[in-house]
TORZA-85124 format. One record per residue (C-alpha): residue number from 1; residue in three letters; chain; z, y, x. Coordinates in Angstrom, 3 decimals. Layout:
[NUM; ALA; A; [Z; Y; X]]
...
//
This chain:
[1; MET; A; [-23.940; -33.681; -10.274]]
[2; THR; A; [-21.395; -36.519; -10.396]]
[3; ALA; A; [-21.084; -38.777; -13.450]]
[4; VAL; A; [-17.483; -39.893; -14.379]]
[5; THR; A; [-16.718; -42.884; -16.443]]
[6; GLU; A; [-13.805; -43.351; -18.992]]
[7; THR; A; [-13.202; -39.508; -19.484]]
[8; PRO; A; [-10.176; -39.042; -21.765]]
[9; ALA; A; [-11.082; -38.374; -25.391]]
[10; TRP; A; [-9.098; -35.250; -25.269]]
[11; ILE; A; [-11.325; -34.021; -22.348]]
[12; ALA; A; [-14.660; -35.321; -23.728]]
[13; GLU; A; [-14.181; -33.910; -27.131]]
[14; ILE; A; [-13.495; -30.177; -26.056]]
[15; THR; A; [-16.114; -27.610; -27.282]]
[16; MET; A; [-17.463; -24.317; -25.816]]
[17; ALA; A; [-16.175; -22.552; -28.889]]
[18; GLU; A; [-12.688; -23.797; -28.387]]
[19; LEU; A; [-12.458; -22.714; -24.746]]
[20; GLU; A; [-13.991; -19.037; -25.572]]
[21; LYS; A; [-11.505; -18.655; -28.167]]
[22; ASN; A; [-8.320; -19.783; -26.607]]
[23; PRO; A; [-8.775; -21.919; -23.349]]
[24; TYR; A; [-4.928; -22.013; -22.309]]
[25; PRO; A; [-3.743; -24.988; -24.457]]
[26; PHE; A; [-6.604; -27.075; -22.896]]
[27; TYR; A; [-6.080; -26.017; -19.422]]
[28; GLU; A; [-2.260; -26.578; -19.590]]
[29; ARG; A; [-2.761; -30.030; -20.423]]
[30; LEU; A; [-5.451; -30.212; -17.633]]
[31; ARG; A; [-2.751; -28.953; -15.013]]
[32; ARG; A; [-0.400; -31.427; -16.280]]
[33; GLU; A; [-2.417; -34.503; -16.385]]
[34; ALA; A; [-5.807; -33.884; -14.630]]
[35; PRO; A; [-5.867; -30.965; -12.300]]
[36; VAL; A; [-9.394; -31.805; -11.288]]
[37; ALA; A; [-11.328; -33.371; -14.072]]
[38; PHE; A; [-14.874; -33.748; -15.308]]
[39; VAL; A; [-15.493; -32.031; -18.478]]
[40; PRO; A; [-18.695; -33.205; -20.037]]
[41; ALA; A; [-19.070; -30.189; -22.341]]
[42; LEU; A; [-19.921; -28.302; -19.209]]
[43; GLY; A; [-21.559; -31.000; -17.084]]
[44; LEU; A; [-19.191; -30.157; -14.080]]
[45; HIS; A; [-15.637; -30.708; -12.607]]
[46; ILE; A; [-12.937; -28.189; -13.372]]
[47; ALA; A; [-10.188; -27.194; -11.138]]
[48; SER; A; [-7.110; -25.953; -13.037]]
[49; THR; A; [-4.060; -25.695; -10.953]]
[50; ARG; A; [-3.287; -22.993; -8.315]]
[51; ALA; A; [-3.197; -25.457; -5.645]]
[52; ALA; A; [-6.444; -27.163; -6.171]]
[53; CYS; A; [-8.250; -23.526; -6.609]]
[54; GLN; A; [-6.503; -22.594; -3.277]]
[55; GLU; A; [-7.840; -25.630; -1.428]]
[56; ILE; A; [-11.052; -25.476; -2.536]]
[57; GLY; A; [-11.587; -21.984; -2.235]]
[58; SER; A; [-10.231; -21.790; 1.268]]
[59; GLN; A; [-12.188; -24.728; 2.870]]
[60; SER; A; [-15.586; -23.257; 3.637]]
[61; ASP; A; [-16.293; -26.012; 6.074]]
[62; ILE; A; [-16.177; -28.336; 3.115]]
[63; TRP; A; [-17.018; -26.359; 0.174]]
[64; ASP; A; [-20.224; -24.012; -0.532]]
[65; GLY; A; [-20.576; -21.348; -2.972]]
[66; VAL; A; [-22.650; -22.548; -5.885]]
[67; ILE; A; [-22.926; -21.314; -9.630]]
[68; SER; A; [-22.792; -22.944; -12.839]]
[69; PRO; A; [-26.104; -24.116; -14.346]]
[70; ALA; A; [-25.737; -21.140; -16.965]]
[71; GLY; A; [-25.031; -18.544; -14.425]]
[72; GLY; A; [-28.118; -19.503; -12.264]]
[73; ARG; A; [-30.234; -19.377; -15.371]]
[74; THR; A; [-28.716; -15.839; -16.144]]
[75; PHE; A; [-28.883; -14.372; -12.625]]
[76; GLY; A; [-31.263; -16.120; -10.608]]
[77; HIS; A; [-31.403; -17.156; -7.084]]
[78; PRO; A; [-30.073; -16.442; -4.333]]
[79; ASN; A; [-27.135; -14.265; -5.410]]
[80; VAL; A; [-24.131; -13.294; -3.674]]
[81; LEU; A; [-22.074; -15.926; -5.447]]
[82; ASN; A; [-24.215; -18.929; -4.570]]
[83; ALA; A; [-25.671; -17.813; -1.290]]
[84; ASN; A; [-24.211; -19.606; 1.844]]
[85; GLY; A; [-24.411; -19.283; 5.654]]
[86; PRO; A; [-26.572; -16.563; 7.027]]
[87; GLU; A; [-27.934; -15.689; 3.686]]
[88; HIS; A; [-24.705; -15.104; 2.248]]
[89; ASP; A; [-23.854; -13.070; 5.089]]
[90; GLU; A; [-26.624; -10.924; 4.675]]
[91; LEU; A; [-25.991; -10.326; 0.944]]
[92; ARG; A; [-22.168; -9.546; 1.590]]
[93; GLY; A; [-23.363; -7.201; 4.454]]
[94; MET; A; [-25.471; -5.234; 1.825]]
[95; VAL; A; [-22.873; -4.966; -1.041]]
[96; ASP; A; [-19.429; -4.749; 1.278]]
[97; PRO; A; [-20.003; -1.488; 2.775]]
[98; ALA; A; [-19.481; 0.647; -0.169]]
[99; LEU; A; [-16.513; -1.448; -1.506]]
[100; GLN; A; [-14.361; -1.348; 1.590]]
[101; PRO; A; [-10.942; 0.059; 0.704]]
[102; SER; A; [-11.263; 2.987; 3.289]]
[103; GLU; A; [-14.896; 3.722; 2.038]]
[104; VAL; A; [-13.374; 3.259; -1.674]]
[105; ASP; A; [-10.552; 5.659; -1.063]]
[106; ARG; A; [-13.201; 8.271; 0.305]]
[107; TYR; A; [-15.012; 8.622; -3.050]]
[108; VAL; A; [-13.238; 6.922; -5.943]]
[109; ASP; A; [-11.158; 9.378; -7.304]]
[110; LYS; A; [-13.859; 12.369; -7.658]]
[111; LEU; A; [-16.251; 9.605; -9.098]]
[112; VAL; A; [-13.840; 7.965; -11.686]]
[113; ARG; A; [-11.306; 10.856; -12.607]]
[114; PRO; A; [-14.008; 12.969; -14.334]]
[115; ILE; A; [-15.644; 10.087; -16.222]]
[116; ALA; A; [-12.135; 8.734; -17.563]]
[117; LYS; A; [-11.095; 12.627; -18.544]]
[118; ARG; A; [-14.444; 13.009; -20.250]]
[119; TYR; A; [-14.166; 9.879; -22.532]]
[120; VAL; A; [-10.413; 10.287; -23.324]]
[121; GLU; A; [-10.976; 14.112; -24.355]]
[122; ALA; A; [-13.606; 12.902; -26.582]]
[123; PHE; A; [-10.911; 11.053; -28.919]]
[124; GLU; A; [-7.725; 12.663; -27.929]]
[125; ASN; A; [-7.676; 14.944; -31.051]]
[126; ASP; A; [-8.730; 11.860; -33.351]]
[127; GLY; A; [-5.139; 10.286; -33.485]]
[128; HIS; A; [-6.739; 6.890; -33.217]]
[129; ALA; A; [-9.319; 4.802; -31.226]]
[130; ASP; A; [-10.659; 1.481; -30.368]]
[131; LEU; A; [-9.727; 1.832; -26.604]]
[132; VAL; A; [-11.976; -1.254; -25.472]]
[133; ALA; A; [-15.200; 0.553; -27.111]]
[134; GLN; A; [-14.088; 3.978; -26.624]]
[135; PHE; A; [-12.321; 4.059; -23.349]]
[136; CYS; A; [-11.942; 0.948; -21.180]]
[137; GLU; A; [-15.447; -0.376; -21.157]]
[138; PRO; A; [-17.177; 3.080; -21.225]]
[139; VAL; A; [-15.315; 4.294; -18.337]]
[140; SER; A; [-15.869; 0.696; -16.215]]
[141; VAL; A; [-19.537; 0.870; -16.658]]
[142; ARG; A; [-20.149; 4.569; -16.119]]
[143; ALA; A; [-18.073; 4.319; -12.923]]
[144; LEU; A; [-20.081; 1.451; -11.566]]
[145; GLY; A; [-23.176; 2.649; -12.937]]
[146; ASP; A; [-23.011; 5.949; -11.232]]
[147; LEU; A; [-21.821; 4.335; -7.903]]
[148; MET; A; [-25.127; 2.175; -8.152]]
[149; GLY; A; [-27.294; 5.112; -8.658]]
[150; LEU; A; [-27.757; 4.757; -12.428]]
[151; GLN; A; [-26.861; 7.801; -13.749]]
[152; SER; A; [-30.031; 8.026; -16.095]]
[153; VAL; A; [-28.946; 4.922; -17.802]]
[154; SER; A; [-26.642; 5.775; -20.858]]
[155; SER; A; [-23.133; 4.114; -20.681]]
[156; ASP; A; [-23.969; 2.341; -24.225]]
[157; LYS; A; [-27.065; 0.911; -22.349]]
[158; LEU; A; [-25.057; -0.440; -19.654]]
[159; ARG; A; [-22.447; -2.011; -22.081]]
[160; GLU; A; [-25.221; -3.634; -23.932]]
[161; TRP; A; [-26.618; -5.013; -20.683]]
[162; PHE; A; [-23.308; -6.541; -19.589]]
[163; HIS; A; [-22.608; -8.104; -23.042]]
[164; LYS; A; [-26.111; -9.521; -23.168]]
[165; LEU; A; [-25.634; -11.039; -19.658]]
[166; ASN; A; [-22.247; -12.339; -20.525]]
[167; VAL; A; [-23.647; -14.302; -23.699]]
[168; SER; A; [-26.259; -15.764; -21.338]]
[169; PHE; A; [-23.708; -16.591; -18.606]]
[170; THR; A; [-21.268; -18.240; -21.053]]
[171; ASN; A; [-24.011; -20.289; -22.675]]
[172; ALA; A; [-22.539; -23.197; -20.618]]
[173; ALA; A; [-22.507; -26.117; -22.900]]
[174; VAL; A; [-24.713; -28.842; -22.107]]
[175; ASP; A; [-25.699; -32.135; -24.066]]
[176; GLU; A; [-25.326; -35.816; -22.915]]
[177; ASN; A; [-28.495; -35.670; -20.746]]
[178; GLY; A; [-27.031; -32.343; -18.939]]
[179; GLU; A; [-29.491; -30.392; -20.678]]
[180; PHE; A; [-28.454; -26.926; -22.208]]
[181; ALA; A; [-27.297; -27.557; -25.689]]
[182; ASN; A; [-28.405; -24.048; -26.990]]
[183; PRO; A; [-31.401; -22.957; -24.943]]
[184; ASP; A; [-31.812; -19.637; -27.233]]
[185; GLY; A; [-28.507; -18.623; -26.083]]
[186; PHE; A; [-30.212; -17.407; -23.036]]
[187; ILE; A; [-32.432; -14.943; -24.755]]
[188; PRO; A; [-30.226; -12.112; -24.840]]
[189; GLY; A; [-29.741; -12.309; -20.999]]
[190; ASP; A; [-33.601; -12.641; -20.780]]
[191; GLU; A; [-33.943; -9.397; -22.536]]
[192; ALA; A; [-31.262; -7.584; -20.677]]
[193; ARG; A; [-33.062; -8.534; -17.297]]
[194; ALA; A; [-36.415; -7.476; -18.519]]
[195; GLU; A; [-35.016; -3.964; -19.381]]
[196; ILE; A; [-32.962; -3.961; -16.229]]
[197; ARG; A; [-36.089; -4.409; -14.135]]
[198; ALA; A; [-38.079; -1.745; -16.048]]
[199; VAL; A; [-35.481; 0.651; -15.401]]
[200; LEU; A; [-34.734; -0.023; -11.779]]
[201; ASP; A; [-38.279; -0.763; -10.312]]
[202; PRO; A; [-39.172; 2.885; -10.492]]
[203; LEU; A; [-35.755; 3.711; -8.766]]
[204; LEU; A; [-36.262; 1.197; -6.109]]
[205; ASP; A; [-39.866; 2.635; -5.591]]
[206; LYS; A; [-38.189; 6.262; -4.985]]
[207; TRP; A; [-35.313; 4.931; -3.046]]
[208; THR; A; [-37.860; 3.337; -0.688]]
[209; VAL; A; [-39.388; 6.693; 0.426]]
[210; GLU; A; [-36.538; 8.636; -0.463]]
[211; PRO; A; [-33.105; 6.994; 0.450]]
[212; ASP; A; [-29.854; 8.591; -0.847]]
[213; ASP; A; [-26.319; 7.725; -0.911]]
[214; SER; A; [-26.406; 5.496; -3.971]]
[215; ALA; A; [-25.274; 1.890; -3.510]]
[216; LEU; A; [-28.684; 0.344; -4.300]]
[217; SER; A; [-30.504; 2.675; -1.956]]
[218; HIS; A; [-28.098; 1.309; 0.479]]
[219; TRP; A; [-28.854; -2.352; -0.503]]
[220; LEU; A; [-32.443; -1.516; 0.198]]
[221; HIS; A; [-32.175; -0.010; 3.758]]
[222; ASP; A; [-28.914; -1.089; 5.215]]
[223; GLY; A; [-29.327; -3.846; 7.987]]
[224; MET; A; [-33.079; -3.838; 8.015]]
[225; PRO; A; [-35.319; -2.924; 10.995]]
[226; GLU; A; [-36.570; 0.535; 11.133]]
[227; GLY; A; [-39.311; 1.220; 8.501]]
[228; GLN; A; [-38.445; -1.808; 6.525]]
[229; THR; A; [-36.612; -2.468; 3.341]]
[230; ARG; A; [-35.100; -5.399; 1.733]]
[231; ASP; A; [-37.277; -7.327; -0.530]]
[232; ARG; A; [-36.225; -6.422; -4.205]]
[233; GLU; A; [-36.531; -10.067; -5.314]]
[234; LYS; A; [-33.513; -10.760; -2.798]]
[235; ILE; A; [-31.636; -7.658; -4.380]]
[236; TYR; A; [-32.106; -8.310; -8.302]]
[237; PRO; A; [-30.030; -11.621; -8.540]]
[238; THR; A; [-27.039; -9.749; -7.215]]
[239; VAL; A; [-27.907; -6.674; -9.218]]
[240; PHE; A; [-27.459; -8.927; -12.356]]
[241; VAL; A; [-24.303; -10.313; -11.008]]
[242; PHE; A; [-23.048; -6.673; -10.690]]
[243; LEU; A; [-24.106; -5.396; -14.009]]
[244; LEU; A; [-22.097; -8.578; -15.584]]
[245; GLY; A; [-19.069; -9.123; -13.633]]
[246; ALA; A; [-18.388; -5.921; -11.661]]
[247; MET; A; [-19.209; -3.824; -14.945]]
[248; GLN; A; [-16.773; -5.824; -17.102]]
[249; GLU; A; [-13.765; -6.322; -14.720]]
[250; PRO; A; [-12.137; -2.998; -14.481]]
[251; GLY; A; [-12.465; -2.261; -18.206]]
[252; HIS; A; [-11.289; -5.587; -19.264]]
[253; ALA; A; [-8.407; -5.236; -16.785]]
[254; MET; A; [-7.371; -2.026; -18.358]]
[255; ALA; A; [-7.575; -3.317; -21.653]]
[256; SER; A; [-5.664; -6.347; -20.728]]
[257; THR; A; [-2.978; -4.076; -19.044]]
[258; ILE; A; [-2.539; -2.011; -22.417]]
[259; ALA; A; [-2.117; -5.183; -24.271]]
[260; GLY; A; [0.354; -6.779; -21.891]]
[261; LEU; A; [2.366; -3.479; -21.855]]
[262; TRP; A; [2.242; -3.399; -25.620]]
[263; SER; A; [3.758; -6.824; -25.660]]
[264; ARG; A; [6.745; -5.443; -23.911]]
[265; PRO; A; [7.180; -1.987; -25.316]]
[266; GLU; A; [10.157; -0.938; -23.174]]
[267; GLN; A; [7.869; -1.747; -19.951]]
[268; PHE; A; [5.170; 0.283; -21.591]]
[269; GLU; A; [7.471; 3.064; -21.930]]
[270; ARG; A; [8.540; 2.835; -18.377]]
[271; VAL; A; [4.937; 2.988; -16.859]]
[272; VAL; A; [4.085; 5.847; -19.118]]
[273; ASP; A; [6.948; 7.739; -17.873]]
[274; ASP; A; [6.513; 6.760; -14.215]]
[275; PRO; A; [2.748; 6.642; -13.392]]
[276; LYS; A; [3.832; 4.978; -10.117]]
[277; LEU; A; [4.319; 1.477; -11.883]]
[278; ILE; A; [0.674; 1.440; -13.071]]
[279; ARG; A; [-0.569; -0.541; -9.868]]
[280; ARG; A; [2.181; -3.267; -10.605]]
[281; ALA; A; [1.362; -3.231; -14.462]]
[282; ILE; A; [-2.463; -3.830; -13.457]]
[283; THR; A; [-1.247; -6.620; -10.751]]
[284; GLU; A; [0.355; -8.495; -13.555]]
[285; SER; A; [-2.257; -8.073; -16.215]]
[286; LEU; A; [-4.707; -9.410; -13.557]]
[287; ARG; A; [-2.578; -12.449; -13.521]]
[288; TRP; A; [-1.671; -12.662; -17.288]]
[289; THR; A; [-5.519; -12.509; -18.359]]
[290; SER; A; [-7.774; -12.696; -15.466]]
[291; PRO; A; [-10.957; -11.081; -16.418]]
[292; ILE; A; [-13.153; -13.388; -14.193]]
[293; TRP; A; [-11.405; -16.450; -16.050]]
[294; SER; A; [-13.398; -19.325; -14.865]]
[295; ALA; A; [-16.769; -18.177; -13.576]]
[296; VAL; A; [-16.881; -19.081; -9.802]]
[297; ALA; A; [-17.780; -22.699; -8.551]]
[298; ARG; A; [-18.119; -24.613; -5.189]]
[299; VAL; A; [-20.141; -27.767; -4.315]]
[300; ASN; A; [-18.597; -30.146; -1.576]]
[301; LYS; A; [-21.009; -30.820; 1.445]]
[302; VAL; A; [-19.135; -34.036; 2.126]]
[303; ASP; A; [-16.798; -36.640; 0.149]]
[304; THR; A; [-13.464; -35.420; -0.190]]
[305; THR; A; [-10.427; -35.803; -2.666]]
[306; VAL; A; [-8.526; -33.080; -4.265]]
[307; ALA; A; [-5.433; -33.432; -6.314]]
[308; GLY; A; [-6.055; -37.157; -6.215]]
[309; THR; A; [-9.666; -36.971; -7.578]]
[310; PHE; A; [-12.219; -38.375; -5.401]]
[311; LEU; A; [-15.335; -36.136; -5.284]]
[312; PRO; A; [-18.440; -37.480; -3.788]]
[313; ALA; A; [-20.705; -35.001; -1.784]]
[314; GLY; A; [-22.762; -32.673; -4.371]]
[315; SER; A; [-19.739; -32.470; -6.915]]
[316; VAL; A; [-19.874; -28.888; -8.496]]
[317; VAL; A; [-16.178; -27.758; -9.278]]
[318; MET; A; [-15.462; -24.763; -11.259]]
[319; LEU; A; [-12.512; -22.770; -9.913]]
[320; SER; A; [-10.517; -21.646; -13.271]]
[321; TYR; A; [-8.555; -18.777; -11.866]]
[322; GLY; A; [-7.301; -17.931; -15.299]]
[323; SER; A; [-5.427; -21.369; -15.267]]
[324; ALA; A; [-4.499; -21.044; -11.875]]
[325; ASN; A; [-2.731; -17.771; -12.989]]
[326; HIS; A; [-0.592; -19.532; -15.401]]
[327; ASP; A; [0.502; -22.349; -13.254]]
[328; GLY; A; [4.028; -23.322; -14.366]]
[329; ASN; A; [4.458; -24.392; -10.434]]
[330; ALA; A; [3.810; -20.925; -9.169]]
[331; TYR; A; [4.850; -18.668; -11.949]]
[332; ASP; A; [8.247; -18.600; -14.242]]
[333; ALA; A; [7.085; -18.215; -17.979]]
[334; PRO; A; [3.384; -17.616; -16.982]]
[335; SER; A; [2.468; -16.971; -20.597]]
[336; ASP; A; [4.720; -13.840; -20.690]]
[337; TYR; A; [3.530; -10.575; -19.462]]
[338; ASP; A; [6.364; -9.224; -17.217]]
[339; LEU; A; [6.232; -5.960; -15.085]]
[340; ASP; A; [9.375; -7.135; -13.377]]
[341; ARG; A; [7.821; -10.457; -12.204]]
[342; ALA; A; [8.625; -11.518; -8.490]]
[343; PRO; A; [5.374; -10.840; -6.659]]
[344; VAL; A; [3.487; -13.955; -6.290]]
[345; PRO; A; [0.033; -13.316; -5.352]]
[346; HIS; A; [-2.508; -14.007; -8.059]]
[347; MET; A; [-5.990; -15.475; -8.010]]
[348; ALA; A; [-7.835; -13.156; -10.250]]
[349; PHE; A; [-9.991; -12.155; -7.548]]
[350; GLY; A; [-11.000; -15.702; -5.942]]
[351; ALA; A; [-10.341; -16.746; -2.526]]
[352; GLY; A; [-12.002; -17.564; 0.558]]
[353; LYS; A; [-15.477; -16.218; 1.900]]
[354; HIS; A; [-16.621; -16.033; -1.719]]
[355; GLY; A; [-13.803; -13.760; -2.951]]
[356; CYS; A; [-14.598; -10.906; -4.966]]
[357; ALA; A; [-16.079; -8.128; -3.167]]
[358; GLY; A; [-15.282; -5.531; -5.475]]
[359; THR; A; [-11.154; -6.223; -5.443]]
[360; TYR; A; [-10.245; -2.869; -4.315]]
[361; PHE; A; [-12.692; -0.890; -6.291]]
[362; ALA; A; [-12.125; -2.565; -9.752]]
[363; SER; A; [-8.243; -2.247; -9.102]]
[364; GLU; A; [-8.780; 1.591; -8.513]]
[365; VAL; A; [-10.873; 2.204; -11.452]]
[366; CYS; A; [-8.430; 0.528; -13.643]]
[367; ARG; A; [-5.682; 2.601; -12.073]]
[368; ILE; A; [-7.564; 6.084; -12.277]]
[369; GLY; A; [-8.504; 5.074; -16.008]]
[370; LEU; A; [-4.912; 4.287; -16.936]]
[371; GLU; A; [-3.402; 7.336; -15.340]]
[372; GLU; A; [-5.689; 9.625; -17.125]]
[373; LEU; A; [-5.132; 7.850; -20.612]]
[374; PHE; A; [-1.489; 7.964; -20.282]]
[375; GLU; A; [-1.253; 11.360; -18.811]]
[376; THR; A; [-3.349; 12.712; -21.797]]
[377; ILE; A; [-1.883; 10.728; -24.703]]
[378; PRO; A; [1.571; 9.672; -23.581]]
[379; ASN; A; [2.574; 8.900; -27.148]]
[380; LEU; A; [-0.146; 5.838; -27.544]]
[381; GLU; A; [0.981; 3.213; -29.847]]
[382; ARG; A; [-0.388; -0.057; -30.890]]
[383; ASP; A; [-1.953; -0.174; -34.445]]
[384; GLU; A; [0.122; -2.723; -35.945]]
[385; THR; A; [-2.055; -3.214; -38.833]]
[386; LYS; A; [-4.833; -4.717; -36.463]]
[387; GLY; A; [-4.429; -7.851; -34.203]]
[388; ILE; A; [-5.358; -8.074; -30.615]]
[389; ASP; A; [-7.903; -10.865; -30.334]]
[390; PHE; A; [-9.118; -12.122; -26.663]]
[391; TRP; A; [-12.336; -13.687; -26.039]]
[392; GLY; A; [-14.117; -15.534; -23.220]]
[393; TRP; A; [-13.798; -18.420; -20.937]]
[394; GLY; A; [-15.836; -17.275; -18.144]]
[395; PHE; A; [-15.061; -13.623; -18.606]]
[396; ARG; A; [-12.053; -12.643; -20.847]]
[397; GLY; A; [-10.374; -9.653; -22.342]]
[398; PRO; A; [-9.519; -8.212; -25.390]]
[399; VAL; A; [-12.316; -7.460; -28.081]]
[400; GLU; A; [-10.711; -4.644; -29.497]]
[401; LEU; A; [-7.566; -2.449; -28.872]]
[402; HIS; A; [-6.690; -0.332; -31.828]]
[403; ALA; A; [-4.457; 2.623; -30.850]]
[404; ASN; A; [-2.758; 5.398; -32.915]]
[405; TRP; A; [-0.844; 8.615; -31.987]]
[406; GLU; A; [0.319; 11.870; -33.429]]
[407; VAL; A; [-1.927; 14.738; -32.776]]
//
């Protein structure tokens, strides 16, 4: 990593705790004064503007995928985020087939709709719920878990795994020597990985000799010579990526969509009355609060300059999509949720060869979940006695979302 001298005090003094609670003020200043800047608390550069993120994300001849030190410590290597060249092609060839839009359209409704119905029916007669804990996250983890072949793992356990992996992944602070400031912060992730392997090893043994249509069974067999299966040590790092990023993304997008619509009650009513608007509402929420807020990085293969900052070869740059999606040069009043915003594409799913593989799947899970929720409880209202707190810098979404309705 590249050392930078004379880092401005306002950058040098930022802490991970501040970024996790509310990254927006810091990133607004970064976009204005230092679009690509070295942040000592993280030990790497940050790209904060839409233009810088697009430039880096689209130039695969200059930039390779890489992962933050905390991400590498959490997932292991190689994974679909930090592999490059033929290795990346193999991993994307492993995960992409089940996530292609035409394939997702084949199975997603019959996969997700019964799950969403089951969860909303569990509380529809209560008159109140925390939608994050009781609906958005459970629907998200159950849908992906069943797609992967993890029907035997409870939704509560899947949620526990992704929360523990998130604690580990976001334990990104480093000291002045570039060492992790809180090594114990990786303990939850280590515990989750050990549990995941204990559960998955017998399943992988079974799928090796009895393949089925689950995604993980395909990961073992697809693209392999007859009679051979993919080494599970090649599979596990990407499994951990999915059990964090892909597990949380639809749920947090769902929750952020509800929170955004609640900030504009008249728009909430329009969406409830006209389900065809749900897709548009989700698109705006992905821009407004990107679930993958700042979790993807690149490393340059040659010296280059981005946004006026010289970056010697080997500089690691974090692409902050949540910041790019609040860039005032691309969006009017970017801090406002607005269903009627002009359709400028957002960057919530990244760009280039390392763009999110689950873009379409995540959006469809979110759409189906909200369709079922709004149809079953059309008189859903925000519980005004409780606030809506967002948390996260790597991954971001509402912590709780309390709702009331008349039964």
